[in-house]
C-alpha positions as semicolon CSV with decimal commas, in nm:
position;residue;x (nm);y (nm);z (nm)
1;X;-0,017;0,001;0,000
2;X;0,286;0,267;0,084
3;X;0,502;0,167;-0,240
4;X;0,134;0,272;-0,434
5;X;0,125;0,630;-0,251
6;X;0,475;0,654;-0,290
7;X;0,425;0,548;-0,684
8;X;0,138;0,765;-0,742
9;X;0,313;1,047;-0,548
10;X;0,609;1,059;-0,793
11;X;0,427;0,962;-1,091
12;X;0,136;1,220;-1,064
13;X;0,356;1,542;-1,094
14;X;0,622;1,410;-1,319
15;X;0,294;1,300;-1,552
16;X;0,170;1,666;-1,547
17;X;0,540;1,779;-1,585
18;X;0,543;1,536;-1,893
19;X;0,211;1,696;-2,031
20;X;0,280;2,035;-1,963
21;X;0,650;2,037;-2,148
22;X;0,453;1,931;-2,445
23;X;0,179;2,169;-2,424
24;X;0,473;2,448;-2,436
25;X;0,671;2,266;-2,730
26;X;0,433;2,102;-2,950
27;X;0,334;2,463;-3,127
28;X;0,715;2,500;-3,182
29;X;0,759;2,137;-3,297
30;X;0,500;2,174;-3,578
31;X;0,599;2,515;-3,682
32;X;0,488;2,490;-4,084
33;X;0,828;2,515;-4,263
34;X;0,712;2,522;-4,658
35;X;0,824;2,845;-4,794
36;X;0,475;3,051;-4,994
37;X;0,282;2,841;-4,819
38;X;-0,104;2,991;-4,850
39;X;-0,323;2,954;-4,531
40;X;-0,676;2,823;-4,665
41;X;-0,897;2,991;-4,360
42;X;-0,721;3,324;-4,383
43;X;-0,676;3,287;-4,824
44;X;-0,352;3,442;-4,830
45;X;0,006;3,365;-4,781
46;X;0,178;3,336;-4,487
47;X;0,525;3,536;-4,406
48;X;0,814;3,347;-4,500
49;X;1,086;3,312;-4,293
50;X;1,431;3,557;-4,346
51;X;1,724;3,428;-4,457
52;X;2,045;3,567;-4,266
53;X;2,143;3,767;-4,565
54;X;1,798;3,927;-4,481
55;X;2,021;4,106;-4,180
56;X;2,316;4,232;-4,411
57;X;2,072;4,386;-4,682
58;X;1,780;4,515;-4,463
59;X;1,941;4,539;-4,151
60;X;1,866;4,363;-3,781
61;X;1,542;4,517;-3,678
62;X;1,392;4,432;-4,004
63;X;1,487;4,112;-3,995
64;X;1,371;4,070;-3,670
65;X;1,038;4,202;-3,727
66;X;1,014;3,955;-4,068
67;X;1,111;3,660;-3,810
68;X;0,836;3,782;-3,547
69;X;0,544;3,776;-3,798
70;X;0,670;3,444;-3,987
71;X;0,662;3,295;-3,617
72;X;0,305;3,453;-3,565
73;X;0,143;3,338;-3,883
74;X;0,328;3,002;-3,874
75;X;0,370;2,797;-3,563
76;X;0,141;2,517;-3,465
77;X;-0,189;2,510;-3,383
78;X;-0,246;2,865;-3,468
79;X;-0,584;2,837;-3,630
80;X;-0,707;2,604;-3,345
81;X;-0,607;2,927;-3,113
82;X;-0,746;3,153;-3,330
83;X;-1,120;2,970;-3,345
84;X;-1,049;2,927;-2,950
85;X;-0,994;3,318;-2,908
86;X;-1,276;3,432;-3,124
87;X;-1,530;3,188;-2,991
88;X;-1,482;3,242;-2,633
89;X;-1,508;3,595;-2,701
90;X;-1,823;3,568;-2,934
91;X;-1,997;3,314;-2,692
92;X;-1,862;3,418;-2,333
93;X;-1,820;3,765;-2,393
94;X;-2,094;3,817;-2,618
95;X;-1,873;4,055;-2,804
96;X;-1,757;4,041;-3,185
97;X;-1,407;3,859;-3,189
98;X;-1,356;4,134;-3,550
99;X;-1,341;4,446;-3,508
100;X;-1,478;4,534;-3,789
101;X;-1,824;4,342;-3,731
102;X;-2,086;4,503;-3,502
103;X;-2,308;4,216;-3,336
104;X;-2,701;4,394;-3,307
105;X;-2,987;4,321;-3,171
106;X;-3,121;3,972;-3,226
107;X;-2,787;3,851;-3,354
108;X;-2,740;4,036;-3,641
109;X;-2,415;4,107;-3,778
110;X;-2,335;4,460;-3,943
111;X;-2,042;4,613;-4,089
112;X;-1,882;4,883;-3,874
113;X;-1,735;5,031;-4,152
114;X;-1,940;4,964;-4,455
115;X;-2,000;5,371;-4,554
116;X;-2,162;5,250;-4,885
117;X;-2,522;5,115;-4,741
118;X;-2,584;5,505;-4,625
119;X;-2,585;5,540;-4,998
120;X;-2,823;5,292;-5,075
121;X;-3,050;5,209;-4,716
122;X;-3,377;5,428;-4,800
123;X;-3,412;5,258;-5,145
124;X;-3,365;4,934;-5,009
125;X;-3,609;5,016;-4,753
126;X;-3,844;5,046;-4,968
127;X;-3,809;4,795;-5,242
128;X;-3,746;4,507;-4,946
129;X;-4,086;4,346;-4,942
130;X;-4,065;4,054;-4,750
131;X;-3,701;3,989;-4,941
132;X;-3,395;3,926;-4,685
133;X;-3,147;4,239;-4,820
134;X;-2,924;4,032;-4,595
135;X;-2,796;3,736;-4,402
136;X;-2,833;3,734;-4,053
137;X;-2,476;3,607;-3,938
138;X;-2,297;3,720;-4,243
139;X;-2,299;4,026;-4,296
140;X;-2,226;4,014;-4,673
141;X;-2,533;4,125;-4,818
142;X;-2,775;3,861;-4,988
143;X;-2,822;3,862;-5,398
144;X;-3,131;4,067;-5,374
145;X;-2,988;4,311;-5,087
146;X;-2,696;4,344;-5,351
147;X;-2,868;4,399;-5,631
148;X;-3,067;4,644;-5,504
149;X;-2,714;4,825;-5,387
150;X;-2,576;4,793;-5,739
151;X;-2,924;4,939;-5,865
152;X;-2,882;5,262;-5,689
153;X;-2,534;5,303;-5,708
154;X;-2,553;5,301;-6,064
155;X;-2,852;5,562;-6,098
156;X;-2,655;5,791;-5,814
157;X;-2,353;5,794;-6,058
158;X;-2,549;5,852;-6,357
159;X;-2,678;6,119;-6,177
160;X;-2,352;6,268;-6,104
161;X;-2,237;6,248;-6,463
162;X;-1,994;6,001;-6,342
163;X;-2,209;5,739;-6,610
164;X;-2,354;5,882;-6,901
165;X;-2,549;5,597;-7,104
166;X;-2,563;5,307;-6,822
167;X;-2,848;5,154;-6,712
168;X;-2,845;4,892;-6,422
169;X;-2,923;4,558;-6,570
170;X;-3,270;4,425;-6,496
171;X;-3,351;4,123;-6,321
172;X;-3,618;3,897;-6,289
173;X;-3,695;3,780;-5,926
174;X;-3,772;3,385;-5,840
175;X;-3,894;3,296;-5,552
176;X;-3,714;2,958;-5,418
177;X;-3,864;2,818;-5,109
178;X;-3,513;2,672;-4,931
179;X;-3,719;2,487;-4,618
180;X;-3,483;2,449;-4,326
181;X;-3,195;2,484;-4,531
182;X;-2,890;2,599;-4,248
183;X;-2,637;2,753;-4,476
184;X;-2,655;2,999;-4,775
185;X;-2,521;2,952;-5,120
186;X;-2,222;3,173;-5,051
187;X;-2,115;2,938;-4,785
188;X;-2,155;2,624;-4,994
189;X;-1,984;2,820;-5,265
190;X;-1,654;2,961;-5,059
């Protein structure tokens, strides 16, 4: 019995130390070293690690800055950490994880720097009817909302003399019953 307690007293702290060490080293061990790597989640090329010749040509500060950017871009589990931080902010703090997105009444998302909406807001409200012009939790316009914005912008540009003989392309509205669909066409394509 005494032997089991001694083993437990030694084994459990040792196990915690090993797990802690693995948690600290795994992100570093899983750094993505592939040059020119394109992040699918961010849709951009990640910063490449600088070569040592970068110090001679650009200076130490530029080398250090590029190295830090590369490490931040390529650290292991980066997407997981970003997703966890965003989920924590959204679900626990009830705040938007993106400073350019405002979460409005009933969970509607709004782009905070979308000044163009002011140009077409009244026109869209007049023509809305029962149609959905925006998606609730995606601050992009729905197809009809985008069309109304396009139509109004063409008309305003024509009135301002920017476009002389332009007319908005007319569309035919078709009612489609999506039933209990959970996703949008946009999210399925992109």
